[in-house]
N, C-alpha and C positions, 0 to 999 in steps of 0.2 A: 766824782771822777768817773770817766768812761774808759773802758778797756776794749780793745779789739781781741777777739778770740781766734787763735789758730785752729783751723779745721782742715780735714783731709777731704778732697773731692771723691765722692763715690760714683756718681753718675752726672752727666751733663745733658740737658734737654733744652736747647736754645739758649736763652739767657737765665736759666734756672739750673742750679746744681744741687743735688742732694749731697750734704756734707756731714761729717761725723767728727766728734771730739769727745774723748773720755766716755764713750758708749752712748752719747746723745746725738741723734740725727736731726738735722734741720734742712729745710729748703732755703737756699740762699740765692739772692739775685746777683747775677753776673753783669748787670747793666753797666756798672762803672768800669768794668774790665773788658769791654767789647773788643778791644784791639789786642788782647792778651790771649794767646791760645791756651786753653785749659783742658785737661783730660783727667780721667779717673787716676787717682794716685797723687795728683798734685796737691799742694797745700796753699791755702789762702787765709788772709787775715780778714775776719768777719766783724763788722760793726753794725748794729741795729738792722741785721738781716741782709746787709750788702757786703759782698766781697770787695774789699778796698785795695788789696794788694796781693799779688802772687808772692809766695815765699818758698824758701828751700825747706827740706825736711829738718835740717839742722837748726834753722831759724825758728821753726815751729817748736821743736824739742826744747830749745833754749828758753823760749817764751813760757812754755808750760812749766819748766823747772823753776823759773822765777815766780810764776803765779802760785805754784804749789808751796814754795818757800814762804811767800806772803801769807797764804792761807794758814799755813802751819804756825806762823807767828801770831796771827789773830786768834786762832783756836787755843794757843798756849798762853795767851795773855801778854805776849811780848811786845805788842804794838798798840798804842792808843787808837781806838777806832773812832 
């Protein structure tokens, strides 16, 4: 299973953005969102190094809440891995 990771844009330089999630920073390609205006503070869904969708802060927060819950279940043995 593949998951997109919500990340916050820190800086934009052409088609590359420096993004952060949970204290981890990555350079992310904006090539797939060429027609979407992005600025520091915006949130994007990142999959294999590409921003695939702009999202709201609430959407990013909701996604991380779900991911944290899934990880908690895996760590607690509540879900078969």
